[in-house]
C-alpha positions as CSV (number, residue, x, y, z in Angstrom):
1,M,-7.3,26.5,0.5
2,D,-6.2,23.1,-0.7
3,L,-9.2,20.9,-0.3
4,T,-7.3,17.9,-1.6
5,S,-5.4,17.8,1.7
6,Y,-8.7,17.2,3.4
7,A,-9.2,14.1,1.2
8,E,-5.9,12.9,2.6
9,L,-7.4,13.4,6.1
10,A,-10.1,11.1,5.0
11,V,-7.5,8.5,4.0
12,L,-5.7,8.8,7.3
13,L,-9.0,8.5,9.2
14,I,-10.1,5.4,7.2
15,N,-6.6,3.8,7.6
16,G,-6.8,4.2,11.4
17,E,-4.1,6.9,11.6
18,L,-6.5,9.5,13.1
19,P,-9.2,9.1,15.7
20,D,-12.8,8.6,14.4
21,E,-14.4,11.4,16.5
22,N,-17.5,11.8,14.2
23,G,-18.2,8.2,13.3
24,L,-17.1,8.8,9.7
25,R,-14.6,6.0,9.2
26,E,-16.9,3.2,8.0
27,E,-19.0,5.6,5.8
28,L,-15.9,7.1,4.1
29,A,-14.5,3.6,3.7
30,S,-17.7,2.7,1.8
31,V,-17.2,5.6,-0.6
32,F,-13.7,4.2,-1.4
33,A,-15.0,0.7,-1.8
34,L,-17.7,1.7,-4.2
35,A,-15.4,3.9,-6.2
36,D,-12.7,1.1,-6.3
37,A,-15.4,-1.3,-7.6
38,G,-16.3,1.0,-10.4
39,K,-19.6,2.0,-8.8
40,H,-18.9,5.7,-9.2
41,E,-22.6,6.9,-9.2
42,E,-23.2,5.0,-5.9
43,A,-20.0,6.5,-4.5
44,V,-21.2,10.0,-5.4
45,E,-24.7,9.4,-4.0
46,L,-23.1,8.3,-0.7
47,L,-20.8,11.4,-0.7
48,N,-23.9,13.6,-1.2
49,V,-25.6,12.0,1.8
50,L,-22.4,12.5,3.9
51,L,-22.1,16.2,2.7
52,A,-25.7,16.8,3.9
53,R,-25.1,15.0,7.2
54,H,-21.7,16.6,7.9
55,P,-21.9,20.2,6.7
56,V,-18.7,22.1,6.2
57,R,-18.0,25.0,8.6
58,P,-15.0,27.1,7.7
59,Q,-13.0,28.6,10.5
60,I,-10.2,31.2,10.2
61,S,-7.1,30.0,12.0
62,A,-3.4,31.1,12.5
63,H,-1.0,28.6,13.9
64,D,2.5,27.2,13.6
65,G,3.8,30.6,12.4
66,Q,1.4,30.7,9.4
67,D,-0.7,33.7,8.5
68,W,-4.5,33.6,8.8
69,H,-6.0,30.9,6.7
70,L,-9.2,28.8,6.4
71,H,-9.7,25.4,8.0
72,L,-12.8,23.2,7.6
73,S,-14.3,21.7,10.6
74,E,-16.0,18.3,10.9
75,G,-17.1,17.9,7.3
76,G,-13.6,18.7,5.9
77,P,-12.7,15.1,4.9
78,V,-16.1,14.6,3.2
79,M,-15.7,17.9,1.3
80,G,-12.1,17.0,0.4
81,L,-13.3,13.7,-1.1
82,A,-16.1,15.5,-2.9
83,V,-13.5,17.9,-4.5
84,V,-11.3,15.0,-5.6
85,V,-14.2,13.2,-7.2
86,T,-15.5,16.3,-9.0
87,E,-12.1,17.5,-10.1
88,L,-10.2,14.3,-10.7
89,G,-12.8,11.5,-10.9
90,A,-14.1,8.8,-8.6
91,D,-11.6,6.4,-10.1
92,R,-8.9,8.2,-8.1
93,L,-10.2,6.6,-4.9
94,G,-8.7,3.2,-4.4
95,V,-8.3,0.3,-2.0
96,C,-4.9,-1.3,-1.7
97,R,-4.5,-4.4,-4.0
98,E,-2.0,-6.2,-1.6
99,A,-3.9,-9.3,-0.4
100,R,-3.2,-8.7,3.3
101,C,-4.0,-5.0,3.3
102,S,-7.3,-3.0,3.1
103,K,-6.0,0.5,3.4
104,V,-7.2,3.2,1.0
105,F,-5.5,5.9,-1.0
106,V,-6.1,8.8,-3.4
107,D,-4.4,8.2,-6.7
108,T,-2.7,11.4,-7.7
109,S,-0.5,9.8,-10.4
110,S,-0.6,11.4,-13.8
111,N,-1.6,8.1,-15.5
112,R,-4.0,6.8,-12.9
113,S,-1.8,3.8,-12.2
114,R,-1.6,3.6,-8.5
115,R,-2.7,0.2,-7.1
116,Y,-1.2,0.1,-3.6
117,C,-1.4,2.3,-0.5
118,S,2.4,2.3,0.0
119,E,5.7,1.2,-1.5
120,R,5.8,-1.4,1.2
121,C,2.6,-3.1,0.0
122,A,3.7,-2.8,-3.7
123,S,6.9,-4.5,-2.9
124,R,5.2,-7.3,-0.9
125,A,2.8,-7.9,-3.8
126,N,5.6,-8.0,-6.4
127,V,7.6,-10.4,-4.3
128,A,4.6,-12.7,-3.8
129,A,3.9,-12.6,-7.6
130,Y,7.6,-13.4,-8.3
131,R,7.5,-16.3,-5.9
132,A,4.3,-17.6,-7.3
133,R,5.7,-17.5,-10.9
134,R,8.9,-19.2,-9.8
135,K,7.0,-21.9,-8.0
136,S,4.8,-22.6,-11.0
137,G,7.9,-22.9,-13.2
138,R,7.2,-19.8,-15.4
């Protein structure tokens, strides 16, 4: 079972691409905000609270032509983030640096260099920086 995919579910939930059925959106967003601010211990403490509040219940499933495999119910996104933090580090959880965006992401780059939620936001930020340099005469 790839628990990192459950971390991606947390990203989709926070970014509003999935419905917030269990009231997790704001709490998970707080984990990303703390981690992004370098407050890794506080992010882990909050994750521990969420793990206790939203226990993981595995379920066996077969769908879409796949063989039997495990799915995690409600607590899956929390567990996925916990796995990312313990295996890769809390610094892998980020908030987009583009000024008009507040979406989150999991940085899976080899050099921990991701700063934007998407190529679109990275391009917007680069264009804005270019225009600002040009305007200031640099």
